[in-house]
N, C-alpha and C positions, 0 to 999 in steps of 0.2 A: 303368701310372705308379709309379714309385718313392716309397714314404711313409720319410720319415727318422723311424725310432725312437729314433735315435740322440740329437734335438734335441728335446724336449717342451717345451711352455710352461712357464713359472715357475708356478706354483700356490700358494707362502706366498702369504699376503695378500687370498685369493682367496674367503676363504669356503668353503674344502673342510675338511670334517672331517679328513681323511686328514691334513692338510698342518697341523692349526690344533692337534688334540686333546695334543699332547703340546708346544705351542710351539718350540724352536726344534731341537728334535731330530729326524732324520734318518727322518722316517718309509717303514718298510717294514713295515709292518704289514696295515690294512681291505683288504680285496679289492676295491681301485678301481685300477685301473693310470694312469699319468699320460700315456697317451701322447692325441692327438687323435682324437676321432675320425671318421670316415670323413668325407672331403671330402661324398660326396653326401647324409652325413645331416643336415651341419652348413649344406646347401643347401637341403635340404625344411624344416628349422626358420626359417631366413630367410624363405623364400616363405609360410610358416605365419604366423609373426611380423608380415610386410609386409603380412599379411592385417590385421590390429590387434581383432582380436574373438576372446574367448577364452572362450567360454561352456564347456558343457557337450558332453562330446565321445561320439560312437559312434563304434564301430569302423571302419573304414573297409570296404567290401564286397572292395576288392584287396588289404587285410589278409588277412583271411580266406583267400583265394584265393590268393593267394600262400603263406601257411602252408602250407595242406592240397598244394600244388603242391610244396613242399621237402620236407614228410618222405616226400610217395612216391617223389620225386628222389633224397633221401639214404637211405631206408631201406626202401624197397618197403612204407610203411606207410598206409594209405588210409585218411583221415580225413574223416568229413563235416564241413558248417561248423558243425552246430548241436550235435556232440560240442565243440568249443571254447568255454572259460568265462575269459573276459579277466577279469584282476585287474592291483589299483596296482601290486604286487610279492610274490616268493615266498614273502617271510615269511607273508607275508598267507596266500600259500595253506597254508603248514602247519598255519596254527593253522585255519583250516578244515575242512580234509582229520580235525584230529584232532575238532574239531567236529560235522560230516557222520557219521563213521562210530561205530557205538555208542553207548552211554549213558554220562553222568556215573557215575564209578567204575570202568567199562574200564578196561584196559592199551594200551599202546601201547608197541613195544616196538622199540629204535632202540641202533644199535652204535656208540657211542662207543669213542677219541676221534672226533668228529662235529663240525659247523658247531652252535655254541651253540644257535641257536632251536628245532633237534632236541629240545633239553632243556629248554626253556622251554615249549615249546607247546603239551606235554602238560599240564602242569602248570596251564597259563593256560585251557586248556579242561576243568578239573576231571577230566581223566584222571590213571590212574597210569602215571608212567614205569617202564619196565621196562630195563634194560642189558643187552648182551650186546655185551663187548669185542670187539674184531678180533684176531685172532692176531699178535701181531709175532714179527719171525724175521730173521736177517741171511740175504741173499741176494747175492753177489757185490759182497761187504764196502758194500752201503747194506744202510738199513733196508725192510723190503719185511711189508704187512701185507695178509692174506686172511682168507674169512671161517673161521668155527670151528664147524661146525655142533652138534656137542656142546654147545657154551657157547651158542649159539644156544635147543637144547632142551631145556637147564638153566634157562634164562629165562622159555621162556614157560608162563603160565598159563591156564587156562580161563576167565578174565576178556577175555584180550589179544584182541580184534580187528583192532587197525592193525599193521602192520608200516612205520617210517618209513626207506627209502632213501635215500641217497646217491651218485649214482652217474652222472656219478665222484665219484669220494669226495674230499671236503673236510672236513680239511688233510693224507690222507694221500696226494694224487694219483694214486691208482688206476684206472684205467680196467679196470673188470673184465670177463674176458673171457666168452665167449657159456658155456660147460662151467662157470664160476662162478655164473652167473646162472639157467642152467637148475634148478641144485642149491641157490638160494637161493627160486625159482619152486615145485618139488616140496614143498619144505619150507613154504611158506607156503598152499600147497594142500591137506598135510597138515592143517595147522592152522587152515584155514577162516579165512587172514589177508588182508583186504584190504591195498592196498601203495599206500602213497604215495610215488611215485618222484621226489626232487629231479634233475635233469636240467641245471640252469642251466649246470651247464660244461661240456655234452653236444657244443658247438661246439670247447672247445680240446683236442681230444686231440693228443700232440704224436709226432713222428716217423711220421706215415701212418696212423696209428690211425683206426680205426674205431668210433664211437659205436654203441652196439646197446641202442636204447630198450628197457627192461622190457618195456611192453607189445607187441612186438614176437615176445615170444619162442613165442608160443600163442593161438590167439584164447581158451582158457579163462583163462588170465591177464589180457589183456586186459580181460575182463569185470570182475575185482577188483581193476583198477588208476586210478590217480588217478595222473599224468605231471604235471610242473609245469616248465614251461619257460620262458626269456626269451633276448631279444636283450640286456641290460643289462652282463651281463659281457663278453660276447661280444666287442660295437660298443662298450665301455667309455662305457654310459649308465645306469648305474644310477641314478644322481640323479633321472631322468625317470619313472621309475617305472610301470612296465609289464610284466606279463608275459600267463603265462596257462596256464590246465589243461586238459587234454584226456583226457576222460570217456569212453570208449564204453560203458558202460551205463547204460542212461535211467535207471534208478532210484537209481543210486550219484550221477549226475548232477544230479538231480533230487534228493537230500539235502546234497548238495555245495551248490547255487545258493542251496536255503533256509535253510542255514546263513550264509551270507553277509547275508544280509536286515538290513535296519537298522545294519550295524557296519562293511559293505564299500565304500567306494566307487567308482565308475567311474573307470578309467584314463585322466588327463589329453589333452586332444586334442592335444599337442607329444607326450608322449610316443607318442601312436598311429602319428602322422605320422615320428616318428624311425624307428618298426621297422618301420613299411614302407620305407622306404630306405635301410636297414641289409639287411633282404631283400635287396632285390630288387637293390641296385646294390653291396654290402659285400664281396664276395667276393673279389676280389682283393687289397683289404686288410687281411682275414681269413688269408690265406693267406700274406701279407708278414708280418703279425703272429706266427704258427705259426713260423714259420723263427726270426726273433727272440727268443719267449719260448724255444724251445727251445735257441740260444747263450747264452742267460742264464742258464736253469737248468744247460747244462753248465759254463759258465764257474768260476758259483758253484759247484758239484759241485768242479770242479777246486782249485778255492782250497782251502775249507774242506778238503779231504784234504791240503792242501800245508803249510796256517797254522792253523788252529785244532783241534789237536790234542786228541783228546776228543771232538771235536763228532760225531754220528752223523747220519746224513742220509736223507731217503727220496730216489729219482730220480721224479720226477712222470714217468708217463706223460699226465698231462691236467692242467689249470689254469695258473696260474702263482703257485704255491705249494709253499717247502720247508718239510718238518715237520722241525724240528731238538730231535735228543738232545741235553739240553747235561747231563744227568746222571755223566756222568765228568772233564766240563772243570771246572764248577763246585762248589767245594762248598756255596756255598747253593742252600738248595731253590726260588728265585724267580730262574730266568735274565730273565724279561723285568726284574723292576726292575732285577737286574743290566745288564744293559744298555743300557737306558733310563739308570742312574746314572752307570756306569764309561764307557760307547762313548755315550750321548747319540743311541743308536738303537731305533728306538720296533718292537717287535713285538708280536705278539696273544701272550698269555701261554695257554702250554697248559691253565693248569685249567682255564681256561672252557671247554675243550673235555671235559669230565668224563673218568671213569675213564681212564687211562693215557696222561694229559695231564701227571699232574706231573713237571716237570723237563725240560719242551721248553717251545718257540715255536716258531708260525710265520713265516713270512718269505717277502713276496711282490715277486717279480721280476718286478714287470710295471711296469719302469722302465728310464732311459736305462741301459744300461752302465754309465757312468761314476758314477751314482747309486749303484748295486750296486757298485758297485768300493770308491767311498768307504766306503759303510755295514760293507760286511766289513775295510777298512782300519781303521774304527776299533770291531770285532769285534776283531779280532788284538791290536791292541792292549790293550784293555782284557782279554783274557783273560793275555796273556803280564803285563803290573802284577800281576794277579790271582795268577799263579802264583811 
């Protein structure tokens, strides 16, 4: 079946946060694609809605079985049902991990620029935030980010208990390779750190790459790892709210579940049924989506190279997010505000991603190519007028 990503539904006026937050500006910001979710997902939701009762839900046994089979098939990762903890959202999982590991006043290490909840979750849970900025360099004319072990070592302290990993990385789009991950695993073992690995974009690797869950690196790493996954970004069902943690270590899992008590609700019944349908029947849609996203990425990078002088960009290996360096193109120190005011294009403000984000914006290319073209054209005109 062919899925036409060039003609998504109109979202303006549908209570969409993405399309409502910035008024009439063209929204290329929050990580929310404009495409219809897979038809099997919509069919499963229609069937559940027709039942007419929306009480408290329990995860279907078929969902747990499907997840275990999927992890084994994709990654040769043998996960038992009791090792899966369901959550109403991945950001919730980041906060629970901070609460579950260590004690108030202990430290959490993160690598900015990074998804903003990585920066806020430790603070919300009475932990100290430590940052070790990713190293940025030019590679084949593109921005390229990597771990820097010296920076990590300088940042860690005797009170550091948790390392939060964004893998694949948002916003820089890296899909870290096995050698990089092994070095990072050795660092975490050396400093006796528990790892919370956000792998929500693990299904969105481009150009035929394969995701490597951090917990699969070794049995020893698995015992110190909380892995967070979800169907939300993959199948464009983020608003439904369903995700899960995989925690093989029973002691760590009990601490995580204890930290959830009284503050974390169950995933809702519609989200659970959507997740099951997505994982069972959404693969054909996903493969076509990945091809379309890779085409959008390449189109955007070609356009930027030809028409947005001074703007640097990453070449995402995963996700549908471009990280744009505007420091040499715009005299103002806030390109988010510049493009919003002068181009009527809403992007994510790089400042919110922490150190290394000033002068940057994040662009979401999970949209129709015509929408992407219009946004880039508006940005080109704004920059030409600025010069």
